[in-house]
C-alpha positions in Angstrom: -35.8 -0.9 -0.4 -33.7 1.6 1.4 -31.1 -1.1 2.4 -30.7 -2.2 -1.2 -30.0 1.3 -2.3 -27.3 1.7 0.3 -25.7 -1.6 -0.8 -25.8 -0.5 -4.4 -24.2 2.8 -3.5 -21.5 1.0 -1.5 -20.8 -1.4 -4.4 -20.5 1.6 -6.8 -18.2 3.4 -4.4 -16.0 0.3 -4.1 -15.9 0.0 -7.9 -14.9 3.7 -8.3 -12.3 3.3 -5.6 -10.8 0.3 -7.4 -10.7 2.1 -10.7 -9.3 5.3 -9.2 -6.6 3.4 -7.4 -5.0 2.7 -10.8 -4.7 6.4 -11.7 -1.3 6.9 -9.9 0.0 3.7 -11.7 -1.2 5.1 -15.0 0.5 8.4 -14.3 3.8 6.7 -13.6 3.6 4.5 -16.7 2.9 7.6 -18.8 5.9 9.5 -17.3 8.1 6.4 -17.9 6.9 6.1 -21.6 7.5 9.9 -22.1 11.0 9.7 -20.6 11.8 6.6 -22.7 10.8 8.5 -25.9 12.7 11.7 -24.8 15.9 9.8 -23.9 16.1 7.1 -26.6 14.7 9.0 -29.6 15.3 12.6 -28.9 18.6 12.4 -27.0 20.3 9.3 -28.2 19.2 9.0 -31.8 18.8 12.6 -32.7 21.0 14.8 -30.5 24.1 12.6 -29.9 26.3 12.4 -33.0 28.9 9.8 -32.1 27.7 6.2 -32.8 29.9 4.8 -30.0 28.4 7.3 -27.5 24.9 6.4 -28.7 25.5 2.7 -28.1 26.9 3.3 -24.6 24.0 5.5 -23.7 21.4 3.1 -25.1 23.0 0.0 -23.4 23.2 1.8 -20.0 19.7 3.2 -20.3 18.1 -0.1 -21.3 19.9 -2.1 -18.5 18.5 0.3 -15.9 15.2 0.5 -17.7 14.8 -3.3 -17.5 15.6 -3.3 -13.7 13.1 -0.5 -13.2 10.3 -2.1 -15.2 10.8 -5.5 -13.5 10.8 -4.1 -10.0 7.8 -1.8 -10.7 5.9 -4.8 -12.2 6.7 -6.9 -9.1 5.7 -4.2 -6.7 2.4 -3.7 -8.4 1.4 -7.3 -8.8 2.8 -8.9 -5.6 0.1 -9.3 -3.0 0.8 -8.1 0.5 2.0 -10.7 3.0 -0.3 -11.3 5.9 0.5 -12.6 9.3 0.7 -16.3 9.9 -2.3 -18.2 11.2 -0.6 -18.6 14.6 -1.0 -14.9 15.3 -4.8 -15.1 14.9 -6.9 -15.7 18.0 -8.7 -19.0 18.2 -12.5 -18.9 18.3 -12.5 -19.6 22.1 -9.8 -17.0 22.8 -11.6 -14.5 20.6 -14.9 -15.0 22.4 -13.3 -14.8 25.8 -11.5 -11.6 24.8 -14.6 -9.9 23.4 -16.8 -11.0 26.4 -14.3 -9.6 28.9 -15.3 -6.1 29.9 -12.2 -5.1 32.1 -9.4 -3.7 29.9 -6.7 -4.8 32.3 -7.9 -8.4 32.1 -8.0 -8.1 28.3 -4.5 -6.8 28.3 -3.3 -9.7 30.5 -5.0 -12.2 28.2 -3.1 -10.8 25.2 0.2 -11.0 27.2 -0.5 -14.6 28.0 -1.3 -15.5 24.4 1.7 -13.6 23.0 4.2 -15.4 25.2 4.5 -18.2 22.7 4.8 -15.9 19.7 7.9 -14.0 18.4 6.5 -10.6 19.3 8.8 -7.9 20.7 7.2 -4.6 19.8 4.6 -3.2 22.2 2.3 -0.2 22.3 3.3 3.1 24.0 1.7 1.9 27.2 3.6 -1.5 27.1 0.6 -3.6 25.9 0.7 -6.3 23.3 -0.2 -4.9 19.9 -3.6 -6.2 18.8 -5.8 -5.6 15.7 -9.5 -5.3 16.6 -10.5 -5.6 12.9 -8.5 -8.7 12.0 -8.6 -10.2 15.5 -4.9 -11.0 15.7 -1.8 -10.3 17.7 0.2 -8.0 15.5 3.7 -9.3 14.7 6.6 -6.7 14.6 6.3 -4.2 11.7 2.7 -5.3 11.1 0.0 -2.7 10.7 -3.6 -2.7 9.5 -4.0 -1.3 6.0 -7.2 0.6 5.5 -6.9 0.3 1.7 -6.4 -3.5 1.7 -8.6 -4.0 4.8 -6.1 -6.6 6.2 -3.1 -6.5 8.5 0.1 -6.3 6.4 3.6 -7.6 7.3 6.4 -5.1 6.7 3.9 -2.2 6.4 6.9 0.1 6.1 7.4 -1.4 2.6 3.7 -1.3 1.7 2.4 1.5 -0.5 -1.2 2.1 -1.6 0.2 4.1 -4.6 1.1 0.8 -6.2 -2.3 -0.7 -5.4 -1.1 -2.2 -2.1 2.2 -3.8 -3.1 4.7 -5.2 -0.8 8.2 -4.1 -1.8 9.9 -7.4 -0.9 12.7 -6.3 -3.2 13.3 -3.1 -1.3 16.9 -2.9 -2.4 16.0 -3.3 -6.0 13.2 -0.8 -5.6 15.6 1.7 -4.1 18.1 1.1 -6.9 15.4 1.4 -9.6 14.1 4.7 -8.1 17.5 6.3 -8.9 17.1 5.9 -12.7 15.3 9.1 -13.4 18.0 11.1 -11.5 20.7 9.4 -13.5 19.2 10.3 -16.8 18.2 13.8 -15.8 21.8 14.4 -14.8 23.0 13.1 -18.1 20.9 15.7 -19.9 
C-alpha cells in the first residue's frame, strides 16, 4: 500500500513538472504577442502618420518576426540530440566496469574503450569523461541533463527554458534574439 502511494505521488510530481515546464514558454509567447500588438497596432497603425513609413516599419518588423517565430518554434519542438550508440558501453564492458572495485582499473578500462572513439575532452584529473547514469563515454560537449534525464550533445546549446531544445540553428537563434532590441530602439 505504501509503495503504491509513493508511485502515485511520483507520477503526480512528474505531471506537475511537465505542466510547469511550459510556464516560461507561455510567458515568452505572451510577451511576443503583447509586443506584436504594441508595435503593429499602436506604433505603426496609430502613431506613425506617413503611409510609406508605416509600410517600411511593417515589412521590416514582419520579416524579423517570421525569423524569430520560426527559430523559436524549432528550438521548442526539436528534440535534443543524444550520443551515438558507439559511445555506449556494451553489456559485457558495462558489467566488467561495474564489477571492478579499483578506481584506477576502471579509469584504465575507460581509456582503453575510448581509444577507438573521437573523444578529446578529459576531466580535470585527466580521466575519460563517463556518465554513470547513461553508461556511456561522453563525447566532447556532451553532458547529462537532469531535466531530460539523458546525455545531450552540444549541451552548451541546450536550454531547459525551451523544454529541453537543442539550438541547432544557433546563429539563427542569436539573430532572432536581437529583434526586441531593434524594436525597442525604434521606439
